[in-house]
Structures are given as structure tokens and as C-alpha cells.
C-alpha positions, 0 to 999 in steps of 0.5 A, a space after each residue: 537486462 532483466 532488471 531493466 525490462 522489469 523496471 519498464 513493466 513495473 512502472 507505468 505512470 498514467 497520463 494525468 487527466 486532472 491535477 491532484 490539487 484541483 481534485 482535492 480542492 473540492 473536499 473540505 476535510 482533505 489537503 494536497 501536499 508536496 513531499 520532499 524525498 531523501 533522493 531529491 524527488 518532489 512527489 504529490 500526496 493528499 491527506 484526508 483528516 477526520 481527526 480519527 484515532 486510526 490512519 491508513 497510509 496507502 501505496 498505489 498500483 503501477 498504473 495509477 497515481 494519487 489523483 486517480 485513487 483519491 475518490 475511492 480512498 476518501 470513501 474508505 475514510 468515511 466508511 471506516 472512520 480513519 484518516 488517510 494519506 495517499 501519495 504518488 511515486 517518483 515519476 508519477 503525476 507531476 514528478 519530473 524524475 524517472 521512477 525507480 525501486 530505490 525512489 519508491 522506498 524513499 517516497 514511502 519514507 517521505 510519506 511516513 515522515 509526513 505523518 510523524 510531522 503531523 503527530 500522528 500516532 505511529 502505533 495506529 497507522 495501517 499500511 495498505 497497498 495494492 499490487 506493486 504498492 506491496 513493495 514499498 509497504 513491506 519495505 516500510 513494515 520491515 524497516 519499522 519492525 526492525 527498529 521496534 516501532 512496527 505499524 498497527 497493521 499491513 494490508 496487501 491487496 493483489 500483492 506480488 512476491 517479487 517482480 520476476 516471480 510474476 512470470 516465473 516461479 523461482 524458489 530464490 530471489 535472483 539478483 536484479 529482482 525488484 520488490 522481494 516481498 517474500 523475503 520481507 513479509 516475515 520481518 513484519 511484526 504486526 498483523 498482516 491481511 492478504 486480499 487476492 482474487 482467485 482469477 487474477 490475470 496479472 499477478 497469479 493468485 498463488 502470490 497472495 497464498 505464498 505471501 500469507 504462508 511467509 508471514 510469521 504465524 502469530 501475525 497472520 490475519 485470516 486472508 480474504 480470497 475473492 472467488 472469480 475476482 481479477 487484478 483490477 476489479 475487486 473494488 467493483 465486484 464488491 462494491 454493492 455488497 460492501 464486503 471489501 469495506 467490511 473486511 478492511 473495517 474488521 482488520 482496522 478495528 482488530 488493529 485498533 483494539 490490539 493497540 488499545 490493549 497493549 497501551 492499557 
């Protein structure tokens, strides 16, 4: 029962307004694609190709889809000089299957496979997530790290420790809990940047703090705590100052320099 309620709360697909392919069609450096997952889903994605060395793979929040994040991520691409792949989860946009935790993991795997098929350097991909997107992001980071091929870095913006812990401060992960990020972040063998607003009204600020502490010390990048920011207004609050782009740029540059040093 608890898992069913959690699933309903976590996955809240918005009603599509403008199809993603129509939005992307107006951009000369971006392409709209459909991805097939191992669980039989067909999900939408877009790729902003700037022929850059570094690539960002973005996993979105629960109440948005790939069409809603395109404009912001394309701006991120322009500001940071990176390629960007954004994708929608199963059950979102024009995907007909209902969403689930296992499907989301298959979705991010399909996104990763797409990048590899494009010959993107796996060592130069930064996994970036917002809110519930921290689930597939840390699943992928842990899986790749265990295989000896960790990503360049991980960004967790307004992340969750796990779904049940949004409402309850459990010490251990209970059966049926979704996205047990606190159990996975320690498996990431790459720099991890945690971003969280101190006045987050949806995912308590201490989630970000605990995930930072659960990260292995050698992989902790200085966290970015944003005084007064809530769950959905970080980009808006920091837009005029450019502070979010600056912090993300610093992290991407750090990850790039680290990869350059290790390959040299």
C-alpha cells in the first residue's frame, strides 16, 4: 500500500502543451529523438550537439517532461559550452505506458546507450538531476562506477534521500521504498555536487545535507546551499546573478580538468 501511494505521489506527468519535436524543430543545433528501452517503452529525448568535449545527461523532476526543460537546458548548453541530452520518463510526454521506478532506470540506461552510440566519451559525461531525477541519476552513477567506468561527475539539485524519507526521517531504507539514493551515492566513484535550497518546502533541506555526508569524502565537491530558495525556484532566484550557471560551470570545468589529467 505504501509503495503504491509513493508511486502515485512521485510520478505526476504534466499534460503536454506543445510536442517536444515541434519545440526542438526551431533549434539548428538540436535534434529530437525517440529511444527504445529494454522494458519496451518508447520515450522522447532531445540532444543539443555543440561538438563540445563535455556532455550533460539531464534527468528531470516529477512534474515536468522533456519539452518543458528544453529551453533551460539549451541555455545551459550555450552558457557552459557543453552538449546536453534530456529525456522524458516512461509515462511522460507521449509515452503510453504507466511510469514506474524500474522503467525510469531503464529509461536512463537507454539515454546513456544513445550517447554511447553517438561515440560520446563516457569519461566526459556529467549526470545532472533535479528532484526525483536524482533516483535514475544515482542508479546510473552507481552502476557505471561498479563496472569501472564512472561518469565524469554527478550533480544533484534538490535531491531526495528516498521517497519515504520525504515524509519520515527513517534511519534505514524500508521495503517498498523508491529511489534509495542514500544507499547509492556512496557507490559513485566520481565528484558529486549537491545543490539545495534551505527553505525547500517539498524535499527538506536535510536531504541534500545527508546525501553530501553519505558521499565518499574523496568525491565530495563543495555543496551549493542556497539561502531562502525553495524546491522549484532555484533557477528563477539565481537567474539575474547567474550564480547557478557559474557553480555548474565550475563543476563541469573541474570534472573536465580531472579527466584531462587522468588521461594525460
